[in-house]
TIFITI-640004 format. One record per atom (N, C-alpha, C, O): x, y, z. Coordinates in steps of 0.1 Angstrom, whole numbers, padded with zeros to 4 digits, always signed. Example, Ala and Ser with C-alpha at 12.3 -4.5 7.8 and 13.67 -1.06 7.14 Angstrom:
# residues 2
+0132-0057+0078/+0123-0045+0078/+0132-0033+0078/+0142-0033+0085/+0128-0022+0071/+0137-0011+0071/+0129+0000+0079/+0134+0011+0080/
END
This chain:
# residues 348
+0134+0426-0617/+0127+0427-0605/+0113+0422-0608/+0108+0425-0619/+0106+0414-0597/+0096+0415-0600/+0085+0417-0593/+0090+0419-0582/+0071+0419-0591/+0064+0429-0587/+0064+0419-0577/+0070+0408-0578/+0054+0428-0564/+0049+0423-0552/+0038+0410-0557/+0034+0411-0568/+0036+0402-0551/+0024+0393-0549/+0010+0396-0546/-0001+0392-0550/+0011+0401-0542/-0002+0409-0536/-0002+0428-0534/+0005+0435-0527/-0011+0431-0541/-0012+0449-0538/-0028+0450-0539/-0036+0446-0547/-0028+0458-0526/-0039+0463-0524/-0039+0479-0529/-0032+0488-0526/-0054+0478-0539/-0050+0496-0542/-0066+0503-0533/-0078+0499-0533/-0061+0512-0528/-0070+0519-0518/-0078+0531-0524/-0070+0540-0527/-0088+0533-0527/-0097+0541-0537/-0095+0535-0551/-0088+0541-0559/-0102+0521-0555/-0101+0514-0564/-0111+0523-0574/-0106+0527-0584/-0124+0526-0571/-0131+0530-0582/-0129+0551-0587/-0135+0558-0594/-0117+0553-0577/-0116+0565-0589/-0109+0561-0598/-0106+0549-0599/-0105+0574-0610/-0101+0572-0624/-0085+0564-0621/-0083+0553-0624/-0077+0572-0616/-0062+0567-0615/-0064+0553-0603/-0055+0545-0606/-0071+0549-0594/-0075+0537-0584/-0076+0524-0595/-0070+0513-0595/-0088+0530-0605/-0090+0523-0616/-0081+0517-0625/-0079+0505-0629/-0076+0527-0628/-0067+0520-0639/-0057+0515-0634/-0050+0508-0641/-0052+0517-0619/-0040+0510-0614/-0045+0495-0612/-0038+0486-0615/-0057+0495-0606/-0062+0478-0608/-0059+0472-0618/-0053+0461-0617/-0063+0477-0629/-0065+0471-0643/-0046+0466-0645/-0040+0455-0646/-0040+0479-0645/-0026+0472-0649/-0020+0466-0641/-0012+0458-0647/-0021+0465-0627/-0016+0457-0614/-0019+0443-0617/-0011+0435-0615/-0033+0440-0622/-0035+0426-0623/-0031+0416-0632/-0033+0404-0629/-0026+0420-0641/-0015+0415-0650/-0004+0408-0642/+0000+0397-0645/+0001+0415-0631/+0012+0408-0629/+0012+0403-0614/+0021+0397-0609/+0002+0407-0607/+0003+0407-0589/-0014+0405-0589/-0022+0410-0597/-0014+0394-0576/-0033+0393-0572/-0034+0412-0567/-0024+0418-0564/-0046+0417-0568/-0051+0425-0566/-0064+0428-0557/-0076+0425-0560/-0060+0436-0544/-0072+0437-0537/-0077+0446-0541/-0067+0453-0543/-0089+0454-0545/-0093+0463-0546/-0101+0469-0535/-0109+0461-0530/-0103+0482-0530/-0105+0483-0520/-0112+0501-0521/-0105+0511-0526/-0128+0503-0515/-0133+0517-0520/-0143+0515-0514/-0145+0504-0511/-0155+0525-0510/-0167+0526-0502/-0176+0527-0517/-0188+0524-0516/-0171+0530-0528/-0183+0524-0539/-0177+0514-0547/-0164+0513-0548/-0188+0506-0555/-0183+0492-0559/-0181+0500-0577/-0186+0509-0583/-0170+0490-0579/-0164+0493-0594/-0175+0492-0605/-0184+0484-0606/-0172+0499-0612/-0187+0498-0622/-0183+0487-0632/-0192+0479-0634/-0173+0486-0637/-0167+0473-0639/-0157+0463-0635/-0145+0462-0639/-0160+0457-0627/-0150+0449-0618/-0143+0436-0628/-0148+0429-0637/-0131+0436-0624/-0122+0427-0631/-0124+0411-0628/-0130+0408-0618/-0118+0404-0636/-0125+0392-0633/-0109+0389-0624/-0100+0396-0629/-0105+0381-0614/-0095+0379-0604/-0092+0388-0591/-0085+0385-0582/-0099+0399-0592/-0095+0411-0586/-0106+0406-0574/-0118+0402-0577/-0101+0408-0560/-0111+0405-0548/-0112+0420-0546/-0104+0429-0542/-0126+0421-0550/-0129+0437-0549/-0137+0439-0532/-0146+0431-0528/-0135+0447-0526/-0137+0451-0509/-0147+0463-0509/-0144+0474-0513/-0155+0461-0506/-0163+0476-0503/-0162+0479-0492/-0167+0471-0484/-0156+0493-0486/-0153+0497-0474/-0145+0509-0477/-0135+0512-0483/-0151+0515-0470/-0147+0533-0466/-0131+0532-0463/-0127+0523-0455/-0121+0542-0470/-0109+0538-0468/-0110+0545-0452/-0100+0542-0446/-0117+0552-0446/-0118+0558-0441/-0119+0547-0422/-0119+0550-0410/-0122+0537-0428/-0130+0526-0418/-0118+0517-0408/-0108+0511-0412/-0122+0520-0396/-0115+0521-0385/-0109+0504-0389/-0099+0499-0384/-0116+0497-0397/-0115+0480-0399/-0107+0477-0410/-0106+0467-0417/-0101+0490-0411/-0092+0490-0428/-0079+0480-0426/-0077+0472-0434/-0072+0481-0414/-0064+0473-0409/-0065+0458-0412/-0055+0451-0415/-0078+0451-0411/-0077+0441-0408/-0077+0435-0427/-0070+0426-0431/-0087+0445-0435/-0087+0441-0452/-0068+0442-0459/-0064+0438-0470/-0061+0448-0447/-0047+0446-0454/-0037+0437-0449/-0025+0437-0451/-0046+0429-0441/-0036+0413-0438/-0032+0405-0452/-0039+0401-0461/-0019+0405-0448/-0011+0396-0459/-0011+0405-0473/-0010+0399-0484/-0011+0417-0473/-0008+0425-0483/+0008+0424-0484/+0013+0420-0474/+0016+0428-0495/+0029+0430-0496/+0028+0443-0502/+0038+0449-0499/+0020+0451-0508/+0018+0465-0512/+0007+0473-0509/-0002+0466-0505/+0006+0485-0509/-0004+0493-0508/+0000+0502-0519/+0012+0506-0520/-0015+0506-0529/-0015+0521-0536/-0026+0529-0525/-0034+0524-0518/-0023+0542-0528/-0030+0550-0517/-0035+0557-0532/-0026+0561-0538/-0045+0558-0536/-0056+0563-0544/-0070+0570-0543/-0077+0574-0552/-0070+0570-0527/-0083+0573-0525/-0083+0587-0522/-0080+0591-0511/-0085+0594-0531/-0086+0609-0532/-0092+0616-0540/-0089+0615-0552/-0103+0627-0534/-0110+0635-0541/-0106+0642-0553/-0097+0649-0551/-0112+0640-0567/-0108+0652-0577/-0115+0661-0577/-0115+0668-0587/-0127+0665-0563/-0137+0671-0566/-0131+0690-0561/-0131+0694-0549/-0129+0696-0571/-0121+0705-0565/-0133+0716-0562/-0130+0727-0557/-0145+0713-0565/-0154+0725-0559/-0161+0719-0547/-0171+0724-0543/-0157+0706-0538/-0161+0705-0526/-0153+0717-0517/-0143+0723-0518/-0165+0714-0507/-0155+0724-0496/-0146+0719-0487/-0146+0708-0482/-0137+0730-0482/-0128+0724-0475/-0128+0713-0464/-0120+0704-0461/-0142+0717-0457/-0140+0704-0448/-0142+0695-0452/-0137+0686-0446/-0149+0691-0463/-0157+0675-0470/-0139+0670-0477/-0133+0659-0476/-0137+0683-0483/-0118+0675-0489/-0111+0668-0475/-0105+0657-0475/-0113+0676-0466/-0102+0673-0451/-0104+0661-0448/-0095+0652-0448/-0118+0658-0444/-0121+0647-0442/-0114+0631-0451/-0108+0621-0448/-0120+0636-0461/-0117+0625-0473/-0103+0623-0478/-0100+0612-0481/-0094+0633-0480/-0084+0635-0482/-0073+0630-0474/-0066+0620-0475/-0074+0643-0462/-0061+0641-0452/-0067+0631-0440/-0060+0626-0432/-0079+0630-0439/-0083+0621-0426/-0083+0607-0431/-0079+0598-0424/-0088+0603-0447/-0090+0590-0453/-0071+0585-0449/-0067+0574-0444/-0062+0596-0451/-0047+0592-0455/-0043+0590-0439/-0034+0582-0436/-0049+0597-0431/-0047+0590-0414/-0046+0577-0413/-0037+0570-0409/-0061+0576-0418/-0065+0558-0412/-0056+0549-0422/-0051+0539-0418/-0053+0553-0440/-0044+0545-0445/-0033+0541-0437/-0030+0531-0432/-0027+0554-0438/-0013+0550-0430/-0011+0540-0415/-0003+0531-0412/-0022+0548-0409/-0025+0536-0394/-0027+0523-0398/-0022+0515-0391/-0033+0520-0407/-0036+0510-0413/-0030+0497-0417/-0033+0486-0415/-0015+0507-0424/-0005+0496-0431/+0004+0499-0417/+0014+0492-0417/+0002+0506-0408/+0012+0504-0397/+0010+0491-0392/+0018+0482-0392/-0003+0491-0386/-0008+0479-0380/-0009+0467-0388/-0011+0455-0383/-0009+0469-0401/-0012+0453-0411/+0006+0448-0414/+0009+0437-0418/+0016+0460-0408/+0028+0452-0412/+0033+0453-0430/+0042+0446-0435/+0026+0463-0437/+0025+0463-0445/+0040+0469-0454/+0044+0481-0451/+0047+0462-0462/+0059+0464-0466/+0063+0475-0478/+0074+0479-0478/+0052+0479-0487/+0051+0493-0497/+0044+0500-0494/+0036+0494-0487/+0042+0511-0497/+0033+0518-0497/+0036+0531-0507/+0045+0540-0506/+0026+0530-0519/+0028+0540-0530/+0015+0548-0528/+0004+0543-0528/+0020+0567-0527/+0010+0576-0529/+0006+0584-0540/+0012+0594-0543/-0004+0578-0546/-0008+0591-0557/-0008+0604-0554/-0019+0607-0551/+0001+0613-0553/-0001+0629-0551/-0001+0637-0563/-0005+0632-0574/+0002+0648-0560/+0000+0657-0572/+0009+0667-0576/+0014+0673-0566/+0013+0672-0587/+0024+0685-0590/+0016+0695-0583/+0024+0703-0579/+0005+0697-0580/+0002+0709-0576/+0003+0712-0561/-0004+0721-0556/+0011+0705-0555/+0019+0705-0543/+0028+0717-0540/+0031+0724-0530/+0034+0716-0557/+0044+0729-0557/+0044+0740-0557/+0053+0747-0557/+0025+0746-0556/+0021+0758-0558/+0021+0764-0573/+0029+0758-0581/+0012+0776-0577/+0017+0784-0589/+0018+0794-0585/+0009+0801-0580/+0032+0798-0587/+0033+0811-0585/+0042+0821-0597/+0049+0816-0605/+0041+0831-0595/+0053+0837-0607/+0062+0836-0605/+0068+0841-0614/+0071+0831-0595/+0085+0831-0595/+0086+0815-0595/+0097+0814-0590/+0084+0808-0596/+0084+0798-0601/+0097+0791-0610/+0098+0793-0622/+0103+0784-0605/+0117+0778-0615/+0106+0771-0626/+0095+0767-0622/+0111+0769-0641/+0105+0758-0652/+0120+0753-0655/+0131+0758-0657/+0115+0742-0654/+0105+0732-0646/+0109+0728-0630/+0120+0728-0627/+0101+0726-0622/+0100+0723-0608/+0107+0710-0607/+0101+0700-0611/+0120+0709-0601/+0120+0695-0601/+0122+0692-0582/+0122+0700-0574/+0122+0680-0580/+0118+0671-0568/+0122+0678-0558/+0115+0678-0547/+0136+0687-0560/+0139+0694-0548/+0131+0705-0545/+0132+0712-0535/+0123+0706-0555/+0116+0724-0553/+0108+0724-0540/+0102+0714-0537/+0106+0735-0532/+0096+0730-0517/+0083+0732-0522/+0079+0736-0533/+0077+0727-0514/+0058+0725-0517/+0053+0741-0512/+0055+0747-0501/+0047+0745-0524/+0043+0759-0518/+0028+0762-0519/+0024+0773-0519/+0018+0751-0521/+0003+0747-0528/-0002+0763-0519/+0000+0767-0508/-0011+0767-0533/-0015+0778-0527/-0027+0780-0518/-0038+0779-0522/-0024+0784-0504/-0031+0780-0491/-0047+0787-0495/-0055+0786-0486/-0050+0792-0505/-0066+0795-0506/-0071+0786-0512/-0083+0785-0509/-0065+0775-0522/-0068+0766-0528/-0069+0754-0518/-0058+0748-0515/-0082+0750-0512/-0080+0742-0501/-0077+0728-0509/-0069+0721-0503/-0082+0721-0522/-0079+0711-0528/-0064+0708-0527/-0057+0699-0523/-0062+0718-0534/-0039+0715-0529/-0032+0718-0522/-0020+0714-0521/-0037+0728-0514/-0030+0727-0501/-0028+0717-0491/-0018+0713-0485/-0044+0712-0490/-0046+0701-0484/-0039+0684-0491/-0041+0674-0484/-0034+0686-0500/-0025+0673-0509/-0014+0678-0502/-0008+0669-0497/-0008+0691-0499/+0007+0690-0494/+0004+0683-0481/+0010+0674-0478/-0008+0689-0473/-0011+0683-0455/-0007+0665-0458/+0001+0659-0451/-0014+0661-0469/-0010+0648-0472/+0004+0642-0470/+0009+0635-0462/+0008+0647-0483/+0025+0647-0480/+0029+0649-0467/+0034+0639-0462/+0029+0658-0460/+0038+0658-0447/+0036+0649-0438/+0045+0647-0429/+0021+0642-0440/+0016+0632-0429/+0026+0621-0435/+0036+0617-0429/+0022+0618-0447/+0033+0609-0450/+0049+0609-0451/+0056+0598-0452/+0054+0619-0450/+0066+0623-0450/+0071+0618-0433/+0080+0610-0429/+0063+0624-0427/+0064+0623-0410/+0064+0606-0404/+0072+0601-0397/+0050+0597-0410/+0050+0583-0410/+0059+0581-0417/+0067+0573-0410/+0065+0583-0429/+0078+0572-0436/+0091+0573-0424/+0097+0563-0420/+0093+0587-0419/+0108+0588-0411/+0100+0583-0401/+0110+0577-0396/+0089+0580-0393/+0089+0570-0378/+0087+0554-0384/+0081+0547-0377/+0091+0549-0398/+0085+0536-0400/+0099+0533-0411/+0097+0531-0423/+0109+0532-0407/+0121+0532-0419/+0122+0519-0427/+0127+0517-0438/+0115+0511-0419/+0113+0493-0427/+0102+0497-0436/+0103+0489-0446/+0093+0506-0438/+0087+0508-0451/+0094+0513-0462/+0100+0524-0461/+0093+0508-0473/+0098+0517-0487/+0083+0525-0490/+0072+0520-0493/+0086+0537-0489/+0073+0548-0495/+0077+0556-0507/+0086+0564-0508/+0068+0553-0514/+0069+0561-0528/+0056+0570-0528/+0046+0566-0524/+0059+0584-0533/+0051+0595-0535/+0056+0597-0549/+0067+0600-0553/+0040+0594-0557/+0040+0599-0573/+0033+0610-0575/+0020+0609-0577/+0042+0624-0574/+0035+0638-0575/+0031+0639-0595/+0039+0644-0603/+0020+0634-0597/+0010+0635-0611/+0006+0650-0615/+0002+0660-0609/+0010+0647-0626/+0007+0664-0634/-0007+0662-0639/-0011+0651-0641/-0012+0668-0641/-0031+0670-0642/-0034+0653-0653/-0029+0649-0663/-0039+0650-0649/-0042+0635-0656/-0058+0636-0666/-0069+0637-0662/-0053+0635-0680/-0066+0635-0685/-0070+0622-0699/-0061+0616-0706/-0082+0620-0700/-0084+0607-0705/-0100+0611-0711/-0108+0616-0704/-0102+0607-0725/-0112+0605-0730/-0125+0604-0721/-0134+0612-0721/-0124+0594-0714/-0137+0591-0706/-0132+0596-0690/-0131+0587-0682/-0130+0607-0686/-0128+0612-0674/-0135+0626-0677/-0133+0633-0687/-0143+0627-0665/-0150+0639-0663/-0145+0646-0649/-0147+0640-0638/-0139+0658-0650/-0130+0664-0641/-0132+0682-0643/-0140+0687-0650/-0125+0686-0637/-0123+0700-0635/-0113+0705-0648/-0113+0717-0650/-0104+0695-0657/-0095+0699-0664/-0106+0695-0678/-0106+0703-0688/-0113+0683-0677/-0120+0680-0691/-0132+0691-0695/-0136+0693-0707/-0136+0695-0684/-0146+0707-0686/-0138+0718-0687/-0147+0725-0693/-0131+0725-0686/-0121+0733-0694/-0116+0731-0706/-0114+0740-0715/-0112+0718-0708/-0105+0719-0721/-0118+0716-0731/-0116+0717-0743/-0132+0714-0726/-0145+0708-0740/-0149+0722-0742/-0152+0724-0754/-0149+0737-0733/-0154+0743-0735/-0152+0752-0750/-0141+0752-0755/-0164+0761-0756/-0163+0765-0771/-0149+0769-0774/-0143+0768-0784/-0144+0775-0762/-0132+0786-0762/-0124+0780-0749/-0128+0775-0739/-0109+0783-0754/-0099+0777-0741/-0099+0792-0733/-0095+0801-0738/-0105+0793-0719/-0103+0805-0712/-0096+0804-0702/-0098+0796-0693/-0085+0815-0701/-0076+0818-0697/-0071+0830-0685/-0064+0838-0690/-0073+0832-0678/-0067+0843-0670/-0059+0855-0681/-0050+0851-0689/-0063+0869-0680/-0056+0876-0689/-0044+0878-0684/-0043+0881-0672/-0028+0877-0693/-0020+0882-0682/-0011+0868-0677/+0000+0868-0671/-0017+0859-0679/-0015+0846-0674/-0005+0839-0682/-0005+0843-0694/+0002+0830-0680/+0016+0824-0684/+0015+0808-0681/+0024+0800-0678/+0004+0807-0682/+0005+0791-0676/+0011+0784-0688/+0012+0789-0699/+0015+0769-0682/+0018+0756-0691/+0014+0745-0688/+0013+0740-0677/+0011+0738-0699/-0002+0727-0695/+0012+0714-0699/+0020+0714-0708/+0011+0706-0691/+0015+0692-0688/+0001+0683-0689/-0008+0689-0684/-0001+0672-0693/-0008+0665-0692/-0007+0651-0691/+0001+0649-0700/-0010+0639-0685/-0006+0624-0684/-0018+0618-0688/-0029+0619-0682/-0017+0611-0699/-0029+0600-0703/-0028+0591-0688/-0018+0591-0682/-0040+0584-0682/-0046+0574-0671/-0037+0563-0670/-0034+0558-0660/-0033+0559-0683/-0029+0544-0685/-0013+0544-0684/-0006+0534-0682/-0007+0562-0686/+0011+0563-0683/+0007+0567-0664/+0016+0566-0656/+0000+0570-0662/-0001+0569-0647/-0001+0557-0637/+0005+0557-0626/-0009+0546-0645/-0009+0534-0641/+0003+0529-0644/+0005+0521-0634/+0013+0528-0652/+0021+0522-0655/+0034+0529-0649/+0045+0523-0650/+0032+0541-0642/+0044+0548-0633/+0042+0539-0620/+0051+0535-0614/+0030+0536-0618/+0026+0526-0605/+0034+0516-0606/+0043+0512-0598/+0030+0509-0618/+0036+0493-0616/+0052+0495-0620/+0059+0485-0618/+0056+0505-0624/+0070+0508-0627/+0076+0508-0610/+0082+0499-0604/+0074+0520-0605/+0082+0518-0593/+0079+0508-0586/+0090+0503-0583/+0067+0500-0581/+0065+0488-0579/+0074+0477-0580/+0079+0471-0570/+0077+0474-0592/+0082+0463-0598/+0100+0466-0594/+0108+0458-0589/+0104+0480-0597/+0118+0482-0593/+0121+0488-0583/+0131+0494-0584/+0112+0487-0569/+0117+0484-0557/+0118+0502-0553/+0126+0506-0544/+0112+0509-0559/+0117+0528-0563/+0115+0531-0549/+0107+0523-0543/+0120+0541-0541/+0114+0548-0526/+0116+0562-0529/+0127+0563-0535/+0111+0572-0526/+0110+0585-0524/+0102+0597-0535/+0093+0591-0541/+0102+0605-0536/+0096+0611-0546/+0097+0613-0560/+0108+0614-0566/+0087+0614-0565/+0093+0612-0581/+0081+0624-0590/+0069+0625-0586/+0084+0629-0597/+0075+0637-0605/+0072+0628-0619/+0080+0621-0625/+0058+0630-0621/+0055+0621-0630/+0048+0626-0644/+0036+0625-0646/+0055+0630-0650/+0050+0637-0665/+0057+0633-0674/+0067+0626-0670/+0056+0637-0692/+0054+0636-0703/+0070+0649-0702/+0074+0656-0692/+0076+0647-0716/+0083+0651-0716/+0081+0670-0722/+0076+0672-0734/+0084+0678-0716/+0082+0693-0718/+0070+0698-0719/+0063+0689-0716/+0061+0712-0724/+0048+0714-0724/+0048+0719-0732/+0056+0720-0741/+0033+0727-0732/+0028+0735-0743/+0024+0747-0737/+0017+0750-0727/+0031+0757-0746/+0021+0770-0741/+0002+0772-0744/-0004+0766-0753/-0004+0779-0735/-0016+0785-0741/-0020+0777-0752/-0026+0767-0754/-0013+0790-0761/-0016+0787-0778/-0017+0770-0783/-0027+0763-0785/-0003+0767-0783/+0001+0753-0786/-0012+0742-0781/-0017+0733-0788/-0016+0744-0770/-0029+0738-0761/-0042+0739-0770/-0050+0730-0773/-0043+0754-0773/-0057+0751-0780/-0053+0750-0794/-0063+0752-0800/-0046+0748-0801/-0041+0745-0812/-0042+0730-0814/-0045+0725-0825/-0039+0724-0804/-0043+0707-0803/-0054+0703-0799/-0056+0691-0798/-0065+0713-0796/-0080+0714-0794/-0090+0715-0804/-0102+0714-0805/-0078+0719-0813/-0091+0728-0824/-0097+0740-0822/-0108+0742-0827/-0092+0749-0814/-0101+0761-0811/-0092+0771-0806/-0080+0771-0807/-0099+0778-0802/-0095+0795-0799/-0089+0796-0784/-0093+0788-0775/-0083+0804-0781/-0080+0810-0769/-0088+0827-0765/-0088+0837-0771/-0093+0825-0755/-0102+0835-0752/-0096+0838-0738/-0098+0830-0729/-0089+0850-0735/-0085+0857-0727/-0092+0865-0716/-0095+0877-0717/-0095+0858-0706/-0105+0871-0698/-0098+0875-0685/-0090+0869-0678/-0104+0891-0683/-0097+0894-0673/-0100+0888-0658/-0111+0882-0655/-0087+0889-0648/-0089+0880-0635/-0100+0882-0624/-0102+0874-0615/-0109+0895-0627/-0120+0894-0619/-0131+0893-0626/-0141+0895-0619/-0134+0890-0638/-0141+0888-0645/-0142+0870-0650/-0151+0864-0656/-0132+0868-0646/-0129+0855-0647/-0136+0846-0632/-0144+0836-0631/-0130+0853-0622/-0135+0850-0605/-0150+0852-0608/-0156+0841-0607/-0159+0862-0610/-0171+0864-0613/-0177+0854-0619/-0188+0850-0614/-0172+0849-0631/-0177+0836-0637/-0180+0822-0632/-0189+0815-0636/-0168+0819-0621/-0165+0808-0615/-0175+0811-0601/-0177+0801-0594/-0180+0825-0597/-0187+0826-0587/-0202+0825-0589/-0210+0821-0581/-0205+0828-0601/-0219+0827-0607/-0220+0812-0611/-0230+0806-0610/-0210+0808-0615/-0212+0788-0619/-0213+0783-0607/-0222+0774-0607/-0208+0786-0597/-0206+0773-0582/-0218+0778-0573/-0223+0771-0564/-0226+0793-0576/-0239+0794-0569/-0246+0786-0576/-0256+0781-0570/-0242+0782-0594/-0257+0775-0596/-0253+0763-0602/-0259+0758-0612/-0242+0757-0595/-0236+0741-0589/-0231+0737-0605/-0232+0726-0611/-0226+0751-0611/-0219+0745-0627/-0206+0747-0628/-0201+0741-0637/-0198+0754-0621/-0187+0759-0617/-0177+0745-0617/-0179+0736-0609/-0169+0742-0625/-0159+0733-0624/-0144+0732-0619/-0135+0724-0622/-0144+0743-0608/-0137+0748-0602/-0141+0760-0592/-0148+0769-0596/-0132+0759-0577/-0138+0777-0575/-0125+0785-0583/-0116+0782-0591/-0130+0798-0576/-0123+0809-0580/-0107+0808-0571/-0097+0811-0578/-0104+0805-0561/-0094+0802-0557/-0081+0792-0566/-0069+0792-0564/-0091+0785-0577/-0078+0777-0581/-0074+0785-0594/-0066+0780-0601/-0079+0798-0598/-0075+0809-0608/-0057+0809-0607/-0054+0811-0619/-0047+0807-0600/-0033+0810-0598/-0029+0798-0607/-0020+0799-0615/-0037+0786-0606/-0028+0774-0612/-0031+0780-0628/-0020+0779-0635/-0041+0786-0635/-0045+0786-0649/-0037+0805-0651/-0040+0812-0661/-0027+0811-0639/-0018+0820-0645/-0008+0818-0646/-0002+0824-0655/-0003+0809-0636/+0016+0811-0632/+0020+0795-0634/+0015+0785-0628/+0030+0796-0642/+0036+0781-0645/+0040+0772-0629/+0045+0776-0618/+0036+0756-0633/+0039+0749-0622/+0044+0736-0630/+0041+0725-0626/+0052+0738-0641/+0057+0728-0648/+0068+0720-0642/+0077+0725-0636/+0065+0708-0644/+0078+0699-0636/+0085+0690-0644/+0082+0686-0655/+0097+0688-0637/+0107+0677-0644/+0106+0667-0643/+0104+0665-0631/+0105+0658-0648/+0101+0643-0648/+0113+0634-0654/+0112+0624-0660/+0128+0642-0650/+0138+0632-0654/+0140+0623-0647/+0144+0613-0652/+0139+0624-0634/+0143+0614-0620/+0139+0601-0625/+0148+0593-0628/+0121+0599-0625/+0114+0589-0631/+0121+0585-0641/+0128+0574-0639/+0122+0591-0653/+0127+0585-0666/+0138+0579-0665/+0139+0568-0670/+0150+0585-0658/+0161+0576-0657/+0161+0564-0648/+0171+0560-0643/+0149+0560-0646/+0151+0548-0637/+0143+0537-0650/+0140+0526-0647/+0140+0543-0665/+0132+0528-0675/+0118+0535-0677/+0113+0534-0688/+0111+0543-0666/+0096+0544-0670/+0094+0557-0686/+0101+0567-0685/+0088+0556-0693/+0085+0563-0701/+0071+0565-0704/+0064+0555-0703/+0066+0576-0706/+0049+0575-0710/+0048+0570-0722/+0059+0567-0727/+0037+0566-0730/+0036+0564-0738/+0027+0576-0749/+0025+0575-0761/+0024+0584-0743/+0018+0599-0751/+0025+0606-0741/+0030+0603-0730/+0024+0621-0753/+0028+0632-0750/+0018+0642-0747/+0007+0638-0750/+0018+0654-0742/+0010+0661-0739/+0000+0667-0750/-0011+0672-0748/+0007+0665-0762/-0004+0670-0777/-0009+0658-0778/-0022+0659-0778/-0004+0645-0778/-0014+0630-0778/-0023+0631-0771/-0034+0626-0773/-0020+0637-0758/-0034+0631-0749/-0048+0642-0750/-0059+0638-0746/-0044+0658-0757/-0052+0669-0758/-0055+0663-0772/-0068+0664-0772/-0054+0659-0782/-0059+0653-0797/-0069+0641-0794/-0081+0640-0797/-0060+0631-0787/-0072+0620-0783/-0086+0623-0777/-0097+0618-0778/-0081+0637-0767/-0094+0639-0758/-0102+0648-0773/-0114+0644-0775/-0097+0656-0779/-0102+0663-0789/-0115+0655-0796/-0127+0657-0795/-0108+0646-0804/-0113+0634-0810/-0126+0631-0802/-0136+0630-0809/-0125+0630-0790/-0137+0617-0784/-0147+0628-0779/-0157+0624-0773/-0145+0644-0780/-0155+0655-0771/-0162+0661-0786/-0170+0670-0786/-0159+0655-0799/-0165+0661-0811/-0181+0656-0812/-0188+0647-0809/-0183+0671-0817/-0200+0673-0816/-0204+0679-0801/-0215+0685-0799/-0195+0679-0791/-0202+0685-0779/-0192+0691-0772/-0181+0686-0773/-0193+0701-0764/-0190+0712-0755/-0194+0713-0743/-0206+0711-0741/-0188+0715-0735/-0187+0718-0719/-0190+0733-0713/-0180+0741-0712/-0202+0738-0710/-0205+0751-0703/-0203+0744-0688/-0209+0734-0684/-0194+0750-0680/-0191+0745-0671/-0191+0727-0666/-0185+0719-0673/-0198+0725-0656/-0199+0710-0658/-0208+0703-0668/-0208+0691-0669/-0216+0714-0677/-0227+0707-0682/-0226+0705-0696/-0226+0715-0703/-0225+0695-0702/-0223+0690-0715/-0234+0691-0725/-0245+0686-0722/-0231+0697-0736/-0241+0700-0745/-0237+0699-0757/-0225+0701-0759/-0247+0697-0767/-0246+0694-0780/-0238+0709-0787/-0240+0720-0781/-0231+0709-0798/-0224+0719-0805/-0236+0728-0813/-0238+0741-0814/-0243+0719-0819/-0260+0723-0822/-0264+0729-0811/-0261+0741-0814/-0266+0730-0803/-0274+0739-0794/-0267+0750-0788/-0273+0759-0781/-0255+0748-0790/-0251+0759-0789/-0250+0770-0799/-0248+0782-0797/-0251+0763-0812/-0250+0775-0823/-0266+0781-0825/-0269+0791-0831/-0279+0770-0816/-0289+0781-0818/-0290+0790-0808/-0297+0800-0808/-0281+0786-0797/-0282+0802-0783/-0272+0812-0792/-0271+0823-0787/-0267+0812-0800/-0262+0822-0808/-0250+0826-0804/-0241+0830-0812/-0249+0825-0794/-0233+0830-0782/-0229+0818-0772/-0235+0807-0770/-0221+0822-0767/-0215+0811-0757/-0221+0820-0742/-0226+0815-0731/-0220+0832-0744/-0226+0842-0733/-0240+0842-0731/-0246+0842-0720/-0248+0840-0744/-0263+0836-0742/-0264+0823-0733/-0270+0823-0722/-0257+0813-0739/-0262+0798-0733/-0254+0795-0722/-0254+0783-0719/-0246+0804-0713/-0244+0804-0702/-0250+0812-0694/-0248+0810-0683/-0258+0821-0697/-0267+0830-0688/-0278+0818-0686/-0281+0816-0675/-0283+0811-0698/-0297+0807-0696/-0288+0792-0685/-0292+0789-0674/-0279+0787-0690/-0278+0776-0683/-0278+0778-0668/-0283+0770-0661/-0270+0792-0662/-0268+0798-0651/-0285+0798-0642/-0288+0794-0631/-0291+0805-0652/-0302+0811-0647/-0312+0800-0644/-0320+0802-0635/-0312+0787-0653/-0317+0777-0649/-0315+0770-0640/-0325+0765-0633/-0299+0767-0637/-0299+0763-0625/-0304+0771-0616/-0315+0766-0614/-0303+0779-0610/-0308+0790-0601/-0321+0785-0598/-0325+0777-0589/-0327+0789-0606/-0346+0786-0605/-0345+0775-0599/-0346+0776-0586/-0342+0764-0605/-0343+0747-0601/-0339+0748-0588/-0347+0741-0581/-0328+0756-0581/-0323+0755-0567/-0332+0761-0563/-0331+0758-0551/-0341+0769-0564/-0348+0783-0556/-0359+0773-0556/-0365+0774-0546/-0363+0763-0564/-0375+0759-0559/-0376+0747-0552/-0386+0742-0547/-0360+0743-0553/-0358+0732-0543/-0357+0737-0528/-0361+0730-0519/-0354+0748-0525/-0347+0753-0509/-0366+0759-0506/-0369+0764-0495/
END
């Protein structure tokens, strides 16, 4: 099957959107839409600076054969209102624009977090499992709301082929997000008593999945994940680090203190996703011919190599030598939090 002639990627400056633009531009004419200009525009790509919530978005979609919606914030610490306006409000506008522009194909980049992290989750979760995103964690719960909007819109527009890709967490040497900060810490911190299972997807494999569903005209919901998963101990071994189990209450206090100082990678409401399993079954997409080029272990090893000589304390990246001079992780954390709080106090 052939790729669509023209594909518009909305959210083209996000890590996933940028990777999709690069991958799709080898086979299709690509329009890249985002409120932020790309750091390195690709030759031949039609770049249009426009917020995905702009009411003029339908005009920008005229003539496109397919739309890839990647305009989602990956800032887990953003407030619920900011996330809602960006993710849910933005999706509403994208859907309305697709309808007005008579777009025939829509691919939405969702997250496996919509299944929720619960002690009674089956392992693994397939596409028939209900969405049970943890309501207290706004970033995950609002992505479930996005999927519900897309499902209702697809029912009302049966002439449009709609695909939802539920991606496991995406990791890459170049990415700076909550996951990269967690994995680059001096120790792999996990809540005591938790049994998380680690599944990670390379950014390029996610982009390949987008191209695959477009080329093969696949509609419906697909989990996007490598085969299998790793335990916390296996994950730490791949990172060449050790596991540090922290009590749930203490872990929440650390995140709260970090959030007050502006260096927490995620809110305390996200703790369930580090405690309970939410590994998914990617068989359905693989049966169509898609194959990831990297395993979870491959992703972790490449990431560890890219971060040699540095560690992350919350969202702050520091040299390993500085950590040795501080004496302990706790000393450096305390110093960073105190410094950030002093700076914030001076600006108030």
